[in-house]
C-alpha positions as CSV (number, residue, x, y, z in Angstrom):
1,X,134.8,212.7,32.3
2,X,136.1,213.6,36.0
3,X,132.5,212.8,37.3
4,X,132.7,209.4,35.1
5,X,136.1,208.5,37.1
6,X,135.0,209.1,40.3
7,X,131.7,207.0,39.7
8,X,134.1,204.2,38.2
9,X,136.5,204.3,41.2
10,X,133.2,204.1,43.6
11,X,131.9,201.2,41.6
12,X,135.0,199.2,42.0
13,X,135.6,200.4,45.8
14,X,132.0,198.7,46.4
15,X,132.7,195.4,44.2
16,X,136.1,195.2,46.4
17,X,134.1,195.8,49.4
18,X,131.6,193.1,48.7
19,X,134.7,190.7,47.6
20,X,135.8,191.1,50.8
21,X,132.7,190.8,52.8
22,X,131.5,188.1,50.9
23,X,135.0,186.1,51.7
24,X,134.2,187.0,55.5
25,X,130.8,185.7,54.9
26,X,132.3,182.4,53.8
27,X,134.7,182.2,56.3
28,X,131.9,182.6,58.5
29,X,129.9,179.8,57.0
30,X,132.5,177.1,57.3
31,X,133.2,177.8,60.7
32,X,131.6,175.2,63.2
33,X,128.9,175.5,65.0
34,X,130.2,174.6,68.6
35,X,132.6,177.6,67.9
36,X,130.2,179.8,67.0
37,X,127.7,179.2,69.5
38,X,129.8,178.7,72.6
39,X,132.8,180.6,71.8
40,X,134.8,177.6,72.8
41,X,136.0,174.3,72.1
42,X,134.1,171.5,73.6
43,X,136.2,168.9,75.6
44,X,137.7,166.0,73.7
45,X,135.8,162.5,74.6
46,X,132.6,161.1,74.7
47,X,131.8,162.0,78.6
48,X,128.5,164.5,79.4
49,X,129.3,168.1,79.3
50,X,126.3,169.9,80.8
51,X,124.6,172.7,79.4
52,X,121.7,175.0,80.5
53,X,119.2,176.7,79.1
54,X,116.2,179.4,80.1
55,X,113.4,180.5,78.2
56,X,112.6,183.8,79.6
57,X,109.4,183.9,77.4
58,X,108.1,181.3,79.8
59,X,109.5,182.5,82.8
60,X,106.2,183.8,85.3
61,X,108.8,184.9,88.2
62,X,106.7,182.5,90.6
63,X,110.1,182.2,92.6
64,X,109.5,178.2,92.8
65,X,113.2,177.7,91.5
66,X,115.0,179.8,93.7
67,X,113.2,178.5,96.9
68,X,113.7,175.1,95.8
69,X,117.3,175.6,95.3
70,X,117.5,177.0,99.5
71,X,115.7,173.9,100.7
72,X,117.4,171.5,98.6
73,X,121.2,172.6,99.4
74,X,120.7,174.4,103.2
75,X,121.6,177.6,101.9
76,X,120.8,180.2,104.2
77,X,117.2,181.5,104.8
78,X,118.6,185.8,105.1
79,X,117.3,187.5,101.8
80,X,121.0,188.1,100.8
81,X,122.1,184.5,100.1
82,X,121.4,182.5,97.0
83,X,122.4,179.9,94.6
84,X,119.6,180.8,92.1
85,X,117.3,183.7,92.0
86,X,114.9,185.8,89.5
87,X,115.1,189.1,88.7
88,X,112.6,191.6,87.3
89,X,113.5,194.0,84.6
90,X,111.0,196.9,84.0
91,X,111.7,199.2,80.8
92,X,110.0,202.4,81.5
93,X,108.3,204.6,78.4
94,X,111.1,207.0,79.1
95,X,114.0,204.3,78.4
96,X,114.7,203.9,82.1
97,X,115.3,200.4,83.4
98,X,114.4,199.1,87.2
99,X,115.8,195.7,88.4
100,X,114.2,194.3,91.6
101,X,114.7,191.0,93.0
102,X,112.9,190.8,96.6
103,X,114.1,188.0,98.5
104,X,115.4,186.5,95.5
105,X,111.9,186.4,94.0
106,X,110.9,183.6,96.4
107,X,107.9,185.6,97.3
108,X,106.7,186.4,94.3
109,X,106.6,190.0,92.6
110,X,104.6,192.8,92.8
111,X,105.1,195.7,90.3
112,X,106.2,198.9,91.9
113,X,105.5,200.9,88.6
114,X,102.5,202.3,87.2
115,X,101.2,200.1,84.2
116,X,100.9,203.4,82.1
117,X,104.9,204.3,82.4
118,X,105.9,200.4,81.8
119,X,107.0,199.8,77.7
120,X,107.8,196.0,79.0
121,X,108.4,193.9,82.0
122,X,110.1,190.5,82.1
123,X,111.9,188.0,84.7
124,X,115.7,186.5,84.2
125,X,116.3,183.8,86.6
126,X,119.8,183.6,87.1
127,X,122.7,181.1,88.6
128,X,126.1,180.0,87.8
129,X,126.8,179.9,84.5
130,X,129.3,176.9,84.9
131,X,131.9,178.4,82.5
132,X,134.0,176.4,80.7
133,X,136.7,179.2,81.1
134,X,135.6,180.5,84.3
135,X,137.0,183.5,85.9
136,X,136.7,182.3,88.9
137,X,138.8,178.7,88.7
138,X,141.8,181.1,87.4
139,X,141.6,183.1,90.2
140,X,142.0,180.8,93.5
141,X,145.0,180.5,95.0
142,X,144.5,177.1,96.5
143,X,142.7,175.1,93.6
144,X,139.5,175.2,96.1
145,X,137.2,176.3,92.9
146,X,137.6,173.6,90.1
147,X,135.4,172.2,87.0
148,X,134.7,168.4,86.8
149,X,134.7,166.3,83.7
150,X,131.0,167.2,82.9
151,X,131.4,170.9,83.1
152,X,130.2,171.6,86.2
153,X,132.3,174.1,88.3
154,X,132.3,173.6,92.5
155,X,134.4,174.8,95.1
156,X,135.5,172.1,97.8
157,X,135.0,173.9,101.4
158,X,138.3,171.8,102.6
159,X,140.4,173.9,100.5
160,X,138.7,177.2,100.5
161,X,140.1,179.8,102.8
162,X,137.7,182.4,102.3
163,X,140.0,184.8,100.4
164,X,136.7,186.1,98.2
165,X,138.9,186.3,95.3
166,X,136.4,184.1,93.3
167,X,133.8,186.3,94.5
168,X,135.4,189.3,92.9
169,X,136.2,187.5,89.9
170,X,132.7,186.4,89.0
171,X,131.2,188.8,86.6
172,X,127.8,187.0,87.2
173,X,127.5,187.7,91.3
174,X,126.5,184.2,91.8
175,X,129.1,183.0,94.6
176,X,128.7,184.4,98.3
177,X,130.5,183.7,101.7
178,X,128.6,181.4,103.8
179,X,128.2,182.8,107.2
180,X,128.8,179.7,109.2
181,X,131.8,178.2,107.5
182,X,133.2,181.4,105.8
183,X,134.0,179.8,103.0
184,X,132.5,180.3,99.6
185,X,129.0,178.7,98.3
186,X,127.6,178.5,95.0
187,X,125.4,176.6,92.6
188,X,126.5,173.1,92.3
189,X,124.1,172.1,89.4
190,X,122.5,169.9,92.5
191,X,125.2,167.3,91.5
192,X,124.2,165.0,94.5
193,X,120.8,164.6,92.4
194,X,122.8,164.3,89.1
195,X,124.9,161.2,90.4
196,X,121.1,159.4,91.5
197,X,119.7,160.3,87.8
198,X,117.6,163.4,89.0
199,X,117.6,166.9,87.6
200,X,118.4,169.7,89.7
201,X,116.0,171.0,92.2
202,X,115.5,174.0,90.2
203,X,114.5,172.0,87.0
204,X,112.6,170.1,88.2
205,X,110.4,172.5,90.0
206,X,109.4,174.8,87.1
207,X,106.0,174.7,86.5
208,X,106.3,176.3,83.1
209,X,109.6,174.3,82.0
210,X,111.1,177.7,81.1
211,X,114.5,175.8,82.4
212,X,116.5,173.3,80.3
213,X,119.1,171.1,80.9
214,X,120.7,168.4,79.5
215,X,124.0,167.2,77.9
216,X,125.6,169.2,74.9
217,X,127.4,166.4,74.0
218,X,124.5,164.7,73.3
219,X,122.8,166.1,69.8
220,X,119.6,164.5,70.8
221,X,119.4,166.2,74.2
222,X,116.7,168.5,75.5
223,X,119.5,171.3,75.7
224,X,120.7,171.1,72.0
225,X,117.2,170.9,71.0
226,X,116.3,174.3,72.7
227,X,119.6,175.7,71.4
228,X,118.3,174.6,68.0
229,X,115.0,176.1,68.0
230,X,115.7,179.5,69.5
231,X,118.1,182.2,68.8
232,X,120.4,182.3,71.9
233,X,122.6,184.3,73.8
234,X,124.6,184.2,76.8
235,X,125.3,187.2,79.3
236,X,128.2,189.4,79.0
237,X,129.4,187.5,75.8
238,X,132.0,189.8,75.4
239,X,133.7,188.6,78.3
240,X,134.6,185.5,76.5
241,X,133.9,183.1,79.5
242,X,132.7,180.1,78.0
243,X,129.2,180.3,79.3
244,X,127.2,177.7,79.5
245,X,124.3,179.4,80.5
246,X,121.8,180.1,77.5
247,X,118.9,182.1,77.6
248,X,115.9,182.4,74.9
249,X,114.8,186.2,74.2
250,X,117.4,187.5,76.3
251,X,117.4,191.8,75.9
252,X,120.0,194.0,75.8
253,X,119.0,195.5,79.2
254,X,119.8,192.2,81.2
255,X,123.4,192.3,82.7
C-alpha cells in the first residue's frame, strides 16, 4: 500500500507539473512575435526602424566589408580602428577556441592551425548593434550619443568630450576614440548613403549577400524575410540591450 501511495503521489506531481508547464507554454504562445524576437517594444508610429542581419553560413571572410567601411567613412588606416570588422573563430578538437582578426579581416585570413587539429572554423562579421536600449547612450554625460527615430545610434562630434564612458559601456567593442579629433567614432550605418536611397557600403560590397539590411516595421522587407526564414540570434542576449543585429547560424562560442 505504501508503494501505491508513493506511485500515486508521483503521478499527481507530474500531472500538476504538466499543467504548470502547459500554462507557461500557452502564455508563451500568445506573446507577441516582436517581443519574443527583439526582446523590446518597437517604437510607435509607422516610420522606418532599421535592423541588420548577417548570415554566418554565407560569410567567406573576404574582408571587403571592413575595407569598404574604412574607405567610405574615412576611418583611420591603422589596424586597430574599425567601424566594421570580421573575426575568424576556430574551434579545435580539444575544445579550445582561437579568435583572430588580423587588420580587421581586410587582408583576408590565413589559417594558423593545422587542419587535423580543427573541429570547425567560421567567420563572424561585426559592427555596431544599433541597440534599442543602448548602454552607450545611457552613460553619455553630455548627450553626444543619441538614437535617431529610425533606430540608428550616432555620435555628435560637436558635443562629444572624449570621456570614453560609452567606449567602456559598449558590450560589443564597437567604439573607438578617433586619433585626430579625440572624439568617439563608430558605425553610422552609412546614414549619409541612406538619405540618398543607397545601402550602407558594407552591405553593398558583400559578394555573397551575407549581410541583410532593412526596415523592421515593413513586414515585406528583406530583413523581416531573413528573420522569418532563419533561426536568428543576437550576441549576448542576456544583457538585454535590444540589439538589432541578428545572426543566422550564430554559435555559442561567439562573444
